[in-house]
C-alpha positions as CSV (number, residue, x, y, z in Angstrom):
1,M,-82.9,-18.3,-38.1
2,A,-85.8,-16.5,-39.8
3,P,-86.7,-13.1,-38.4
4,A,-90.2,-14.2,-37.3
5,A,-88.8,-17.2,-35.5
6,L,-86.1,-15.1,-33.8
7,A,-88.7,-12.5,-32.7
8,V,-90.9,-15.3,-31.3
9,R,-87.9,-16.9,-29.5
10,E,-86.9,-13.5,-28.1
11,A,-90.4,-13.0,-26.7
12,R,-90.4,-16.5,-25.2
13,E,-87.0,-16.2,-23.6
14,A,-87.6,-12.9,-22.0
15,A,-87.5,-13.8,-18.3
16,E,-87.3,-10.4,-16.9
17,R,-90.4,-9.1,-15.1
18,I,-90.1,-5.4,-15.4
19,P,-92.5,-3.6,-13.1
20,V,-94.5,-0.8,-14.8
21,T,-96.5,1.9,-13.0
22,L,-100.1,1.6,-14.3
23,T,-101.0,5.0,-12.9
24,D,-99.2,8.1,-11.9
25,P,-100.6,11.1,-10.1
26,D,-99.7,13.3,-13.0
27,R,-100.6,10.8,-15.8
28,P,-103.8,8.8,-15.6
29,A,-104.0,5.3,-17.1
30,F,-105.6,5.2,-20.5
31,V,-108.1,2.8,-22.0
32,T,-108.6,2.5,-25.8
33,T,-112.1,3.0,-27.0
34,R,-113.9,0.6,-29.4
35,H,-113.2,2.9,-32.4
36,E,-110.7,1.7,-34.9
37,T,-107.5,3.8,-35.0
38,P,-104.0,3.2,-36.2
39,A,-101.9,1.2,-33.7
40,D,-99.5,4.1,-33.3
41,L,-102.2,6.6,-32.2
42,P,-104.8,4.7,-30.3
43,A,-107.9,6.5,-29.1
44,T,-107.8,6.9,-25.4
45,I,-110.0,8.0,-22.5
46,P,-108.6,8.7,-19.0
47,L,-109.6,6.5,-16.1
48,P,-109.4,7.3,-12.4
49,A,-106.2,6.3,-10.8
50,R,-106.5,3.1,-8.7
51,T,-103.0,2.4,-7.6
52,Q,-99.7,4.2,-7.6
53,R,-97.4,1.2,-6.9
54,P,-95.6,-0.6,-9.7
55,V,-97.6,-3.6,-11.0
56,P,-95.4,-6.6,-12.1
57,V,-96.2,-8.4,-15.3
58,P,-98.0,-11.6,-14.4
59,P,-96.1,-14.9,-14.8
60,I,-96.2,-16.6,-18.3
61,P,-99.6,-18.1,-18.8
62,R,-98.3,-21.6,-19.6
63,D,-96.5,-21.6,-16.2
64,R,-99.8,-20.8,-14.5
65,F,-102.3,-22.9,-16.6
66,G,-100.4,-25.5,-18.6
67,P,-100.7,-25.8,-22.4
68,A,-103.5,-23.8,-24.0
69,T,-106.4,-26.0,-25.1
70,T,-108.7,-23.6,-27.0
71,T,-108.1,-21.3,-30.0
72,I,-110.0,-18.4,-31.5
73,D,-109.4,-17.6,-35.1
74,L,-108.5,-13.9,-35.6
75,T,-108.2,-14.0,-39.4
76,D,-110.9,-11.4,-39.8
77,D,-109.3,-9.1,-37.3
78,L,-105.6,-9.6,-37.7
79,G,-105.1,-11.5,-40.9
80,P,-104.3,-15.1,-41.9
81,G,-102.5,-17.2,-39.3
82,W,-103.3,-15.1,-36.3
83,T,-105.2,-16.8,-33.4
84,L,-105.8,-16.5,-29.7
85,A,-104.9,-19.6,-27.6
86,G,-106.4,-19.9,-24.2
87,W,-107.9,-22.0,-21.5
88,P,-111.7,-22.7,-20.9
89,G,-111.4,-22.0,-17.1
90,H,-109.4,-18.8,-17.7
91,P,-111.2,-16.5,-20.2
92,D,-109.2,-13.5,-19.2
93,V,-105.8,-14.7,-20.5
94,Y,-104.9,-15.5,-24.1
95,Y,-101.7,-16.0,-26.0
96,V,-101.7,-14.1,-29.3
97,C,-100.3,-16.5,-31.8
98,I,-99.0,-16.4,-35.4
99,H,-99.1,-19.8,-37.1
100,K,-99.4,-21.5,-33.7
101,L,-96.4,-19.7,-32.2
102,A,-96.9,-17.3,-29.3
103,A,-96.0,-13.7,-30.1
104,G,-97.2,-12.3,-26.8
105,W,-100.2,-12.4,-24.6
106,I,-103.2,-10.4,-23.5
107,E,-104.7,-10.4,-20.1
108,R,-107.7,-8.7,-18.4
109,G,-107.8,-7.6,-14.8
110,I,-104.3,-6.2,-14.4
111,A,-104.2,-4.3,-11.1
112,G,-107.9,-4.9,-10.6
113,Q,-108.9,-2.9,-13.7
114,P,-111.5,-4.6,-15.9
115,H,-109.6,-4.0,-19.1
116,W,-107.2,-5.9,-21.4
117,A,-103.4,-5.3,-21.4
118,A,-101.0,-6.4,-24.1
119,I,-97.8,-8.1,-23.0
120,Y,-94.7,-8.8,-25.2
121,G,-91.4,-10.1,-24.1
122,G,-92.2,-9.9,-20.4
123,T,-93.3,-6.2,-20.5
124,Y,-96.5,-4.3,-20.9
125,L,-96.9,-2.6,-24.3
126,T,-97.2,1.1,-23.5
127,D,-98.4,4.3,-25.0
128,P,-95.2,6.0,-26.0
129,R,-96.5,9.5,-25.2
130,F,-97.2,8.7,-21.5
131,Q,-95.2,5.5,-20.8
132,Q,-98.4,3.9,-19.4
133,P,-99.7,0.5,-20.4
134,L,-102.5,0.6,-23.0
135,L,-105.7,-0.8,-21.6
136,H,-108.4,-2.0,-23.9
137,N,-112.2,-2.5,-23.4
138,V,-112.2,-5.7,-25.6
139,P,-109.5,-8.2,-26.4
140,E,-109.1,-7.6,-30.2
141,P,-107.3,-4.2,-29.9
142,A,-105.0,-5.6,-27.3
143,A,-104.2,-8.5,-29.7
144,R,-103.5,-5.9,-32.5
145,E,-101.0,-4.2,-30.2
146,V,-99.1,-7.5,-29.8
147,Q,-99.3,-8.0,-33.5
148,A,-98.0,-4.5,-34.3
149,Y,-95.1,-4.9,-31.9
150,F,-94.3,-8.3,-33.2
151,H,-94.1,-7.0,-36.8
152,R,-92.0,-4.0,-35.6
153,R,-89.5,-6.3,-33.8
154,Q,-89.5,-8.6,-36.9
155,R,-88.5,-5.7,-39.1
156,E,-85.8,-4.6,-36.6
157,V,-84.3,-8.1,-36.4
158,S,-84.4,-8.4,-40.2
159,A,-82.7,-5.0,-40.7
160,Q,-80.1,-5.9,-38.1
161,S,-79.3,-9.2,-39.7
162,Q,-79.0,-7.5,-43.1
163,G,-76.7,-5.0,-41.6
164,D,-74.6,-7.7,-40.1
165,A,-74.4,-9.6,-43.4
166,A,-73.4,-6.4,-45.3
167,A,-70.6,-5.7,-42.7
168,T,-69.2,-9.2,-43.1
169,P,-66.4,-9.2,-45.8
């Protein structure tokens, strides 16, 4: 199986719902600003803590809303083949797709916060420095987080399969 297809399958099959603490008394949640920054080092601004209990990842959008019926082309933002797929009645939830296959999704309003979170493989994508989900003011940076993680997983799967092939006599 191609690395991209394997990474997409891995994301789809992730059934675990791992709770993530959105805020912590010692570490506030962070929201990216509109400024463009590398995916590894997003610009962040602290937000006041709103909850200290773990917030589970929402159920898979298809399970909640059925098949996506609208698409938004993200070629200018993410490159060829990348789109958002969503539902007219639910403008706060979108799949992030590469060539019509869902790589992850983005959702606004997690834990009552009016920001976008990126979700991949059933978990929030987090800031590695603080282990807090990255929250974005607009959907495009959240989609870029999904894209960056998708590419990172694709490289890991490819390296692993090359290593397995090299180990086989």
